[in-house]
GUFIBA-941797 format. One line per field, with one value per residue (C-alpha): residue in three letters; x, y, z; residue number from 1. Coordinates in steps of 0.2 Angstrom, whole numbers, plus 5000, padded with zeros to 4 digits. Each point is the difference from the previous one (the first is absolute). Layout:
% GUFIBA-941797
resn = (ALA_...);
px = (X_...);
py = (Y_...);
pz = (Z_...);
resi = (NUM_...);
This chain:
% GUFIBA-941797
resn = (UNK_UNK_UNK_UNK_UNK_UNK_UNK_UNK_UNK_UNK_UNK_UNK_UNK_UNK_UNK_UNK_UNK_UNK_UNK_UNK_UNK_UNK_UNK_UNK_UNK_UNK_UNK_UNK_UNK_UNK_UNK_UNK_UNK_UNK_UNK_UNK_UNK_UNK_UNK_UNK_UNK_UNK_UNK_UNK_UNK_UNK_UNK_UNK_UNK_UNK_UNK_UNK_UNK_UNK_UNK_UNK_UNK_UNK_UNK_UNK_UNK_UNK_UNK_UNK_UNK_UNK_UNK_UNK_UNK_UNK_UNK_UNK_UNK_UNK_UNK_UNK_UNK_UNK_UNK_UNK_UNK_UNK_UNK_UNK_UNK_UNK_UNK_UNK_UNK_UNK_UNK_UNK_UNK_UNK_UNK_UNK_UNK_UNK_UNK_UNK_UNK_UNK_UNK_UNK_UNK_UNK_UNK_UNK_UNK_UNK_UNK_UNK_UNK_UNK_UNK_UNK_UNK_UNK_UNK_UNK_UNK_UNK_UNK_UNK_UNK_UNK_UNK_UNK_UNK_UNK_UNK_UNK_UNK_UNK_UNK_UNK_UNK_UNK_UNK_UNK_UNK_UNK_UNK_UNK_UNK_UNK);
px = (4972_4996_5011_4991_4987_5015_5013_4991_5002_5016_5011_4992_5004_5018_5002_4992_5011_5015_4995_4995_5017_5009_4989_5001_5019_4998_4986_5009_5016_4991_4991_5017_5008_4986_4990_4988_5008_4991_4984_5000_4999_4984_4990_4995_5009_4986_5001_5019_4999_4988_5011_5015_4990_4997_5012_5001_5002_5018_4996_4987_5010_5000_4982_4994_5008_4993_4983_5002_5004_4985_4988_5008_4995_5003_5007_5014_5014_4994_5001_5017_5006_4993_5009_5017_4994_4995_5018_4997_5015_5002_5002_4984_4992_5005_4996_4982_4998_5004_4989_4986_5000_4997_4986_4991_5005_4996_4982_4997_5005_4990_4984_5002_5001_4984_4991_5006_4994_4984_5004_4997_4992_4994_5017_5008_4987_5003_5019_4998_4989_5012_5015_4992_4994_5018_5007_4988_5003_5019_5005_5004_5011_5014_4999_5001_5000_5012);
py = (5045_5002_5015_5010_5008_5006_5005_5002_4989_5007_4997_4983_4995_5006_4989_4985_5003_5000_4984_4991_5004_4993_4985_4996_4999_4988_4989_4998_4995_4988_4992_4998_4993_4988_4998_4985_4992_5012_4999_4981_5001_5011_4994_4983_4991_5004_5019_4999_4991_5013_5014_4992_4999_5019_5009_5018_5004_5006_5015_5006_4998_5019_5002_4984_5005_5018_4993_4987_5015_5010_4985_4992_5013_4995_4983_5007_4993_4983_5004_5008_4984_4990_5011_4995_4982_5004_5004_5019_5010_5012_5015_4996_4997_5017_5010_4994_5000_5018_5009_4987_5005_5018_4996_4988_5009_5018_4997_4987_5011_5015_4989_4994_5017_5004_4985_5004_5018_4994_5009_4995_4983_4997_5003_4988_4987_5002_4999_4984_4992_5006_4993_4983_4999_5004_4986_4987_5006_5000_4985_4989_5013_4998_4983_4983_4982_4987);
pz = (5014_5018_5002_4987_5012_5011_4988_4983_4985_4992_5016_5003_4982_5001_5016_4990_4985_5011_5009_4984_4992_5014_5001_4981_5001_5015_4993_4983_5009_5011_4984_4992_5015_5006_4984_5000_5015_5011_4991_5000_5019_5000_4985_4993_4985_4988_5003_4998_4984_4993_5006_4991_4984_5000_4988_4996_4982_4997_4990_5012_5017_5004_4995_5009_5016_4998_4998_5014_5012_4993_5002_5015_5012_5018_4996_4990_5011_4996_4982_5002_5008_4985_4987_5007_4997_4982_4995_4997_5001_5014_4989_4991_5017_5006_4984_5001_5019_5004_4987_5003_5018_4995_4988_5013_5016_4997_4994_5013_5014_4992_4998_5018_5006_4990_5008_5017_4999_4991_4983_4982_5004_4983_4992_5012_4995_4982_5002_5009_4987_4986_5009_5003_4982_4994_5011_4993_4982_4999_5012_4985_4991_5013_5007_4991_5006_4993);
resi = (1_2_3_4_5_6_7_8_9_10_11_12_13_14_15_16_17_18_19_20_21_22_23_24_25_26_27_28_29_30_31_32_33_34_35_36_37_38_39_40_41_42_43_44_45_46_47_48_49_50_51_52_53_54_55_56_57_58_59_60_61_62_63_64_65_66_67_68_69_70_71_72_73_74_75_76_77_78_79_80_81_82_83_84_85_86_87_88_89_90_91_92_93_94_95_96_97_98_99_100_101_102_103_104_105_106_107_108_109_110_111_112_113_114_115_116_117_118_119_120_121_122_123_124_125_126_127_128_129_130_131_132_133_134_135_136_137_138_139_140_141_142_143_144_145_146);
């Protein structure tokens, strides 16, 4: 985002996409390899127990990861680490992560460019309100507790 004023939004997005794709492979692998063992060193037992109770509905794996990416925003790496703990197949993970980056990333970089340049302020505000409303409305569609 910081490079948008220098190189414009499209090249900045391409750099972000490239880094994200490399990062998603690494983070998913780390989640598979270290799993909850790593998280137990950082978080308390209550949070770990809650995390272990989260399950992705099997028939909604691709859709769930896609939406997690859309609504995860800047904390998506944490979400990607978590998807490996939820026993999601890598193929489903990849099938949902790549297109979701386009759907999330391109508008985000475009709107960031508008904000930086002071254009379309009302459209940006409406977009943020709609996105927040969708997150709150659909959160139970993809996650369940056991």
